[in-house]
C-alpha atoms as an extended CHARMM CRD file, in Angstrom:
* protein
*
       128  EXT
         1         1  MET       CA             48.7470000000      217.5400000000     -114.9830000000  PROA      1               0.0000000000
         2         2  ASN       CA             48.0190000000      215.9780000000     -118.3670000000  PROA      2               0.0000000000
         3         3  LYS       CA             45.2280000000      213.3870000000     -118.0790000000  PROA      3               0.0000000000
         4         4  ASP       CA             47.1560000000      211.0800000000     -120.4360000000  PROA      4               0.0000000000
         5         5  PHE       CA             50.1460000000      210.8070000000     -118.0660000000  PROA      5               0.0000000000
         6         6  ILE       CA             50.4210000000      207.4750000000     -116.2550000000  PROA      6               0.0000000000
         7         7  LYS       CA             50.6330000000      207.9670000000     -112.4940000000  PROA      7               0.0000000000
         8         8  ILE       CA             53.3080000000      206.0430000000     -110.5780000000  PROA      8               0.0000000000
         9         9  LYS       CA             52.4620000000      204.9080000000     -107.0670000000  PROA      9               0.0000000000
        10        10  ASP       CA             55.7930000000      203.2950000000     -106.1450000000  PROA      10              0.0000000000
        11        11  THR       CA             58.1910000000      206.2220000000     -106.4100000000  PROA      11              0.0000000000
        12        12  GLU       CA             61.5340000000      206.1470000000     -104.6080000000  PROA      12              0.0000000000
        13        13  GLY       CA             62.5950000000      208.9950000000     -102.3230000000  PROA      13              0.0000000000
        14        14  THR       CA             61.0100000000      212.3420000000     -101.5150000000  PROA      14              0.0000000000
        15        15  LEU       CA             59.6480000000      214.5920000000     -104.2770000000  PROA      15              0.0000000000
        16        16  LEU       CA             61.8940000000      217.6370000000     -104.7970000000  PROA      16              0.0000000000
        17        17  LEU       CA             60.7660000000      219.1300000000     -108.1060000000  PROA      17              0.0000000000
        18        18  SER       CA             57.9200000000      218.6350000000     -110.5390000000  PROA      18              0.0000000000
        19        19  HSD       CA             57.8160000000      220.4680000000     -113.8610000000  PROA      19              0.0000000000
        20        20  THR       CA             55.3020000000      220.0260000000     -116.6700000000  PROA      20              0.0000000000
        21        21  LYS       CA             55.4060000000      221.7760000000     -120.0170000000  PROA      21              0.0000000000
        22        22  GLY       CA             53.0500000000      220.6950000000     -122.7560000000  PROA      22              0.0000000000
        23        23  LYS       CA             53.3180000000      216.9770000000     -123.3450000000  PROA      23              0.0000000000
        24        24  LEU       CA             56.4240000000      216.4150000000     -121.2220000000  PROA      24              0.0000000000
        25        25  SER       CA             56.7540000000      216.2300000000     -117.4520000000  PROA      25              0.0000000000
        26        26  CYS       CA             59.8470000000      215.7850000000     -115.3050000000  PROA      26              0.0000000000
        27        27  ASN       CA             59.7510000000      214.8860000000     -111.6160000000  PROA      27              0.0000000000
        28        28  VAL       CA             62.8390000000      214.6420000000     -109.4280000000  PROA      28              0.0000000000
        29        29  THR       CA             62.9850000000      212.8300000000     -106.1060000000  PROA      29              0.0000000000
        30        30  THR       CA             65.9490000000      212.2490000000     -103.8240000000  PROA      30              0.0000000000
        31        31  LYS       CA             66.5280000000      208.8890000000     -105.5620000000  PROA      31              0.0000000000
        32        32  GLU       CA             65.1620000000      209.0830000000     -109.1090000000  PROA      32              0.0000000000
        33        33  ILE       CA             64.0210000000      211.0030000000     -112.1670000000  PROA      33              0.0000000000
        34        34  ILE       CA             60.5740000000      210.3870000000     -113.6210000000  PROA      34              0.0000000000
        35        35  LEU       CA             60.0350000000      211.4900000000     -117.2310000000  PROA      35              0.0000000000
        36        36  GLN       CA             56.4560000000      211.4630000000     -118.4830000000  PROA      36              0.0000000000
        37        37  ARG       CA             54.8750000000      211.8270000000     -121.8670000000  PROA      37              0.0000000000
        38        38  PRO       CA             51.3250000000      210.8390000000     -122.7890000000  PROA      38              0.0000000000
        39        39  HSD       CA             50.6850000000      207.1180000000     -122.2030000000  PROA      39              0.0000000000
        40        40  CYS       CA             54.3170000000      206.3770000000     -121.2260000000  PROA      40              0.0000000000
        41        41  THR       CA             56.3340000000      207.0820000000     -118.0760000000  PROA      41              0.0000000000
        42        42  TYR       CA             60.0600000000      206.4380000000     -117.6000000000  PROA      42              0.0000000000
        43        43  GLN       CA             61.3640000000      205.8420000000     -114.0770000000  PROA      43              0.0000000000
        44        44  ILE       CA             65.1690000000      206.2230000000     -113.8100000000  PROA      44              0.0000000000
        45        45  LEU       CA             67.0060000000      205.6760000000     -110.5290000000  PROA      45              0.0000000000
        46        46  PHE       CA             70.0180000000      207.9510000000     -109.9780000000  PROA      46              0.0000000000
        47        47  GLU       CA             72.1340000000      204.8380000000     -109.3360000000  PROA      47              0.0000000000
        48        48  ASN       CA             71.3540000000      203.6340000000     -112.8920000000  PROA      48              0.0000000000
        49        49  ILE       CA             72.4260000000      206.8600000000     -114.6440000000  PROA      49              0.0000000000
        50        50  ILE       CA             75.7040000000      206.4170000000     -116.4900000000  PROA      50              0.0000000000
        51        51  SER       CA             76.1250000000      209.9870000000     -117.7570000000  PROA      51              0.0000000000
        52        52  MET       CA             74.3720000000      213.2630000000     -118.4890000000  PROA      52              0.0000000000
        53        53  VAL       CA             75.8790000000      215.6860000000     -121.0060000000  PROA      53              0.0000000000
        54        54  PRO       CA             74.6360000000      218.8260000000     -122.7860000000  PROA      54              0.0000000000
        55        55  HSD       CA             73.1170000000      218.0620000000     -126.1730000000  PROA      55              0.0000000000
        56        56  THR       CA             72.6490000000      220.4320000000     -129.1010000000  PROA      56              0.0000000000
        57        57  LEU       CA             69.6470000000      219.8570000000     -131.3170000000  PROA      57              0.0000000000
        58        58  LYS       CA             70.1800000000      220.3750000000     -135.0150000000  PROA      58              0.0000000000
        59        59  THR       CA             68.6980000000      223.5950000000     -136.3100000000  PROA      59              0.0000000000
        60        60  ARG       CA             66.2940000000      223.3680000000     -139.2030000000  PROA      60              0.0000000000
        61        61  HSD       CA             66.0090000000      225.8220000000     -142.0360000000  PROA      61              0.0000000000
        62        62  ILE       CA             62.4920000000      226.6480000000     -143.1670000000  PROA      62              0.0000000000
        63        63  THR       CA             61.6510000000      228.6580000000     -146.2660000000  PROA      63              0.0000000000
        64        64  PHE       CA             58.5620000000      230.8850000000     -146.2040000000  PROA      64              0.0000000000
        65        65  PRO       CA             57.1020000000      232.5330000000     -149.2990000000  PROA      65              0.0000000000
        66        66  THR       CA             56.9380000000      236.3210000000     -149.1490000000  PROA      66              0.0000000000
        67        67  PRO       CA             54.9950000000      238.7790000000     -151.3060000000  PROA      67              0.0000000000
        68        68  GLY       CA             56.2430000000      238.6370000000     -154.8700000000  PROA      68              0.0000000000
        69        69  ASN       CA             58.4050000000      235.7130000000     -155.8880000000  PROA      69              0.0000000000
        70        70  ALA       CA             60.9340000000      235.9780000000     -153.0540000000  PROA      70              0.0000000000
        71        71  HSD       CA             61.3900000000      233.5230000000     -150.2200000000  PROA      71              0.0000000000
        72        72  GLU       CA             62.5850000000      234.1470000000     -146.6860000000  PROA      72              0.0000000000
        73        73  ARG       CA             64.7720000000      231.5340000000     -145.0120000000  PROA      73              0.0000000000
        74        74  VAL       CA             64.3510000000      231.1370000000     -141.2480000000  PROA      74              0.0000000000
        75        75  SER       CA             66.4170000000      228.9860000000     -138.8780000000  PROA      75              0.0000000000
        76        76  THR       CA             64.7610000000      227.3190000000     -135.9240000000  PROA      76              0.0000000000
        77        77  SER       CA             66.3300000000      227.4210000000     -132.5040000000  PROA      77              0.0000000000
        78        78  PHE       CA             65.2760000000      225.9300000000     -129.2010000000  PROA      78              0.0000000000
        79        79  ALA       CA             64.8810000000      227.9850000000     -126.0410000000  PROA      79              0.0000000000
        80        80  SER       CA             65.6470000000      225.2590000000     -123.5080000000  PROA      80              0.0000000000
        81        81  SER       CA             68.9330000000      223.6000000000     -122.7200000000  PROA      81              0.0000000000
        82        82  TYR       CA             68.7930000000      219.9800000000     -123.7800000000  PROA      82              0.0000000000
        83        83  TYR       CA             70.6930000000      217.1460000000     -122.1280000000  PROA      83              0.0000000000
        84        84  LYS       CA             71.4000000000      213.5760000000     -123.1260000000  PROA      84              0.0000000000
        85        85  ILE       CA             70.9030000000      211.1900000000     -120.2110000000  PROA      85              0.0000000000
        86        86  ARG       CA             72.3770000000      207.6960000000     -120.6490000000  PROA      86              0.0000000000
        87        87  THR       CA             71.0230000000      205.1040000000     -118.2600000000  PROA      87              0.0000000000
        88        88  GLY       CA             71.9800000000      201.4770000000     -117.6700000000  PROA      88              0.0000000000
        89        89  ARG       CA             68.4240000000      200.4740000000     -116.7650000000  PROA      89              0.0000000000
        90        90  VAL       CA             65.0250000000      202.1530000000     -116.9400000000  PROA      90              0.0000000000
        91        91  ARG       CA             61.5780000000      201.0620000000     -115.7870000000  PROA      91              0.0000000000
        92        92  ILE       CA             58.8880000000      201.8690000000     -118.3630000000  PROA      92              0.0000000000
        93        93  HSD       CA             55.2370000000      202.2520000000     -117.3470000000  PROA      93              0.0000000000
        94        94  SER       CA             52.7720000000      202.0850000000     -120.2490000000  PROA      94              0.0000000000
        95        95  ARG       CA             49.0900000000      201.2520000000     -120.6890000000  PROA      95              0.0000000000
        96        96  SER       CA             50.0870000000      197.6290000000     -121.3770000000  PROA      96              0.0000000000
        97        97  GLY       CA             52.0440000000      197.2360000000     -118.1240000000  PROA      97              0.0000000000
        98        98  ILE       CA             55.4510000000      197.7730000000     -116.5640000000  PROA      98              0.0000000000
        99        99  HSD       CA             58.6990000000      196.4710000000     -118.0210000000  PROA      99              0.0000000000
       100       100  GLU       CA             62.4070000000      197.2170000000     -117.7820000000  PROA      100             0.0000000000
       101       101  LYS       CA             64.8660000000      198.0410000000     -120.5220000000  PROA      101             0.0000000000
       102       102  GLY       CA             68.6670000000      198.0440000000     -120.5140000000  PROA      102             0.0000000000
       103       103  GLU       CA             70.9440000000      200.8450000000     -121.6880000000  PROA      103             0.0000000000
       104       104  THR       CA             68.8840000000      203.7530000000     -123.0250000000  PROA      104             0.0000000000
       105       105  ASP       CA             69.4910000000      207.3740000000     -124.0540000000  PROA      105             0.0000000000
       106       106  PHE       CA             67.0430000000      210.2030000000     -123.3380000000  PROA      106             0.0000000000
       107       107  ILE       CA             67.3050000000      213.6930000000     -124.8380000000  PROA      107             0.0000000000
       108       108  VAL       CA             65.2400000000      216.0860000000     -122.7390000000  PROA      108             0.0000000000
       109       109  PRO       CA             65.0070000000      219.8230000000     -121.9810000000  PROA      109             0.0000000000
       110       110  LEU       CA             66.0680000000      220.4740000000     -118.3740000000  PROA      110             0.0000000000
       111       111  SER       CA             66.0540000000      223.5970000000     -116.2340000000  PROA      111             0.0000000000
       112       112  GLU       CA             68.8890000000      224.9310000000     -114.0650000000  PROA      112             0.0000000000
       113       113  LEU       CA             66.9390000000      223.9580000000     -110.9490000000  PROA      113             0.0000000000
       114       114  PHE       CA             66.7490000000      220.3700000000     -112.1850000000  PROA      114             0.0000000000
       115       115  LEU       CA             70.5310000000      220.3760000000     -112.7090000000  PROA      115             0.0000000000
       116       116  HSD       CA             71.0220000000      221.6450000000     -109.1480000000  PROA      116             0.0000000000
       117       117  TYR       CA             69.0550000000      218.7100000000     -107.7090000000  PROA      117             0.0000000000
       118       118  PHE       CA             70.7010000000      216.2600000000     -110.0910000000  PROA      118             0.0000000000
       119       119  ALA       CA             74.1720000000      217.3520000000     -108.9360000000  PROA      119             0.0000000000
       120       120  ARG       CA             73.1750000000      217.1700000000     -105.2890000000  PROA      120             0.0000000000
       121       121  TYR       CA             71.5190000000      213.7300000000     -105.2390000000  PROA      121             0.0000000000
       122       122  SER       CA             73.1770000000      211.7110000000     -108.0090000000  PROA      122             0.0000000000
       123       123  GLN       CA             76.4920000000      209.9380000000     -107.5350000000  PROA      123             0.0000000000
       124       124  LEU       CA             77.9630000000      211.4370000000     -110.7220000000  PROA      124             0.0000000000
       125       125  THR       CA             80.8040000000      213.9410000000     -110.7670000000  PROA      125             0.0000000000
       126       126  VAL       CA             79.7210000000      217.3690000000     -112.0010000000  PROA      126             0.0000000000
       127       127  VAL       CA             82.1000000000      219.0640000000     -114.4420000000  PROA      127             0.0000000000
       128       128  GLN       CA             81.5380000000      222.8000000000     -114.9380000000  PROA      128             0.0000000000
């Protein structure tokens, strides 16, 4: 676990899944999602999630010089599936304290296992 992540003591539900990759962590309990990045943690109850839809990140084109005067153009792509989570309320834990914010969008990479738990424990209708 990243030492810069803020630990939450008052989680809701039972922990089902915890996944950390680099500077992003996602924990799923039977009642909430906890998204962590250094120095900031977002606690989202399933009952506060309005929607979750697949999201495509824009590809970027990068030009690299090659031997001679030619250039090679490369497109970036992202390995993970990204999703946009819209929530009506989120609790934010930071070094300066805890506060709540209204409607917020999160764009995060999520695994198939996360989606399985999300479908099982959230009150949203899953469309395949």
